[in-house]
C-alpha positions as CSV (number, residue, x, y, z in Angstrom):
1,M,-113.9,-181.4,-68.2
2,S,-114.0,-177.6,-69.1
3,R,-112.7,-174.8,-67.1
4,K,-115.1,-172.4,-65.6
5,V,-114.3,-168.5,-64.9
6,N,-116.1,-165.8,-63.7
7,C,-116.2,-163.9,-67.0
8,V,-115.4,-159.9,-66.4
9,L,-117.4,-159.3,-69.7
10,L,-120.5,-161.5,-69.4
11,K,-120.7,-160.8,-65.5
12,R,-121.2,-164.4,-64.8
13,E,-119.7,-168.2,-64.9
14,A,-118.8,-169.2,-68.1
15,E,-116.6,-171.9,-69.8
16,G,-113.0,-170.5,-69.9
17,L,-110.3,-170.4,-72.4
18,S,-108.1,-173.5,-73.0
19,Y,-105.1,-171.7,-73.5
20,V,-103.4,-168.1,-73.2
21,P,-104.4,-166.2,-75.9
22,Y,-101.9,-163.4,-75.9
23,P,-98.3,-163.4,-74.2
24,G,-97.5,-161.8,-70.9
25,E,-99.4,-160.8,-68.0
26,L,-102.3,-159.3,-70.3
27,G,-102.8,-162.7,-71.8
28,Q,-102.8,-164.6,-68.1
29,R,-105.2,-162.3,-66.9
30,I,-107.4,-162.8,-69.9
31,Y,-107.0,-166.6,-69.5
32,N,-108.0,-166.1,-65.8
33,E,-111.1,-163.9,-66.1
34,V,-112.2,-164.2,-69.8
35,S,-114.6,-166.9,-71.0
36,K,-114.6,-168.5,-74.7
37,E,-117.9,-166.7,-75.5
38,A,-116.3,-163.2,-74.6
39,W,-113.1,-164.0,-76.3
40,T,-115.2,-165.0,-79.6
41,R,-116.7,-161.6,-79.3
42,W,-113.6,-160.0,-79.0
43,V,-112.3,-161.7,-82.0
44,Q,-115.1,-160.6,-84.0
45,H,-115.0,-157.0,-82.8
46,Q,-111.4,-157.0,-83.4
47,T,-111.7,-158.1,-86.9
48,M,-114.2,-155.4,-87.6
49,L,-111.7,-152.6,-86.0
50,I,-109.0,-154.2,-88.6
51,N,-111.5,-153.9,-91.6
52,E,-113.0,-150.5,-90.5
53,Y,-109.5,-148.7,-89.8
54,R,-107.7,-150.6,-92.6
55,L,-105.1,-151.8,-90.0
56,S,-102.3,-154.2,-90.8
57,P,-101.7,-156.5,-87.8
58,I,-98.0,-156.5,-88.6
59,E,-97.2,-152.9,-88.0
60,P,-96.5,-152.0,-84.4
61,K,-98.6,-148.9,-84.5
62,A,-101.5,-151.1,-85.3
63,R,-100.6,-154.0,-83.0
64,K,-100.3,-151.5,-79.9
65,F,-103.8,-149.8,-80.9
66,L,-105.4,-153.2,-81.0
67,V,-103.9,-154.3,-77.7
68,T,-105.4,-151.0,-76.1
69,E,-108.6,-151.7,-77.5
70,M,-108.5,-155.4,-76.1
71,E,-107.7,-153.7,-72.6
72,K,-110.6,-151.4,-72.9
73,F,-113.0,-154.2,-74.2
74,F,-112.4,-156.6,-71.3
75,F,-111.3,-154.4,-68.7
76,G,-112.0,-150.9,-69.1
77,E,-115.0,-148.9,-70.7
78,G,-115.4,-150.8,-73.5
79,S,-114.0,-150.5,-77.2
80,Q,-116.3,-148.5,-79.2
81,K,-117.1,-149.1,-83.1
82,P,-115.8,-146.5,-85.5
83,G,-118.5,-143.7,-86.2
84,E,-119.0,-144.7,-89.6
85,F,-119.3,-148.3,-89.0
86,V,-122.4,-149.9,-90.6
87,P,-123.0,-153.4,-89.7
88,P,-123.6,-155.9,-92.7
89,S,-127.4,-156.5,-93.6
90,E,-128.3,-160.1,-93.4
């Protein structure tokens, strides 16, 4: 049986995550309020940020930036795509 959450991103009830995806208080909040679908959207957005800004996730400054963007993505005004971002054509 899957766990349901009222997803803050989708604004509806949806299947919840099966694990806490990030350590600490932020991770617990995401577990409680973010759906699997919304988490997948974040992972895709995060990958785009890493690629476009050429971030190295092992660098503390890059990790801090990604955590800030994750908080904005789920609980703030939203994380924006870089101005020069061009989505890949299909």
